[in-house]
C-alpha positions in Angstrom: -29.2 -50.6 -30.7 -32.2 -48.8 -29.1 -35.6 -50.4 -29.0 -38.7 -49.1 -30.8 -39.6 -45.5 -30.4 -41.9 -44.8 -27.5 -45.5 -43.9 -28.3 -44.9 -40.9 -26.1 -42.0 -39.1 -27.8 -43.0 -35.5 -27.9 -41.6 -33.1 -30.6 -41.0 -29.9 -28.6 -41.7 -26.6 -30.3 -38.7 -24.2 -30.4 -40.5 -21.6 -28.2 -41.2 -24.1 -25.5 -37.5 -25.2 -25.5 -36.4 -21.5 -25.4 -38.7 -20.9 -22.4 -37.3 -24.0 -20.6 -33.8 -22.8 -21.1 -34.8 -19.3 -19.8 -36.3 -20.9 -16.7 -33.1 -22.8 -16.0 -31.1 -19.6 -16.2 -33.3 -17.9 -13.5 -32.1 -18.0 -10.0 -35.6 -18.0 -8.4 -37.5 -20.6 -10.4 -39.6 -23.1 -8.5 -38.0 -26.5 -8.0 -40.9 -28.3 -9.8 -40.5 -26.0 -12.9 -36.8 -26.6 -12.9 -37.2 -30.4 -12.8 -39.8 -30.3 -15.6 -37.7 -28.0 -17.8 -34.7 -30.1 -17.3 -36.7 -33.2 -18.3 -38.1 -31.5 -21.4 -34.6 -30.5 -22.5 -33.2 -34.0 -21.7 -36.0 -35.7 -23.7 -35.4 -33.3 -26.6 -31.8 -34.4 -26.7 -32.4 -38.1 -26.0 -35.9 -39.1 -27.1 -35.2 -42.8 -26.6 -34.1 -42.4 -22.9 -35.9 -44.8 -20.6 -38.3 -43.3 -18.0 -36.3 -44.6 -15.0 -33.0 -43.2 -16.3 -34.6 -39.8 -17.3 -36.2 -39.6 -13.9 -32.9 -40.4 -12.1 -31.2 -37.6 -14.0 -33.7 -34.9 -13.1 -35.0 -36.1 -9.7 -38.4 -37.5 -10.7 -39.8 -41.0 -10.7 -40.2 -43.0 -13.8 -44.0 -42.7 -13.4 -43.7 -38.9 -13.3 -41.6 -38.9 -16.4 -44.2 -41.0 -18.3 -47.0 -38.7 -17.2 -45.1 -35.6 -18.5 -44.2 -37.5 -21.7 -47.8 -38.3 -22.3 -48.9 -34.8 -21.7 -46.3 -33.3 -24.0 -47.0 -35.9 -26.7 -50.6 -34.8 -26.6 -49.6 -31.3 -27.4 -49.9 -29.6 -24.0 -46.5 -27.9 -23.8 -46.4 -26.5 -20.3 -44.6 -27.2 -17.1 -47.5 -26.0 -14.9 -49.7 -28.4 -13.0 -52.9 -29.2 -14.7 -56.0 -27.7 -13.1 -57.9 -30.1 -10.9 -54.9 -32.1 -9.7 -54.5 -32.7 -6.0 -56.7 -32.0 -3.0 -58.0 -28.4 -2.7 -57.6 -26.5 0.5 -60.7 -26.3 2.5 -61.2 -23.5 5.1 -64.2 -23.3 7.3 -65.8 -19.8 7.5 -65.3 -18.0 10.7 -68.2 -18.4 13.2 -70.3 -15.7 14.8 -67.3 -14.5 16.9 -65.0 -14.2 13.8 -62.4 -16.6 15.2 -61.3 -18.0 18.5 -60.8 -14.7 20.3 -64.2 -14.9 22.0 -62.9 -17.9 24.1 -60.2 -16.0 25.8 
């Protein structure tokens, strides 16, 4: 008998599930999107599945599964990275010579 329902059991809207299925049918979808769509469909079918088991099935860690469950349970039905996550690229502006060509 399964344990109590997780506090993070999202109820996926039909349009989000349809978009996830469409993404999985595409041949050129990014790997991250494919993993997240597979996770959403898996959790829709098996809402009581443990984080570790769900992660093993789609190629994510249990911690990543929990993070996506929390986000979807809060109503943010997207597979895109949230803005502000990760280190931003920093490029220094070119100097007076416009690059390294002046050293040659």
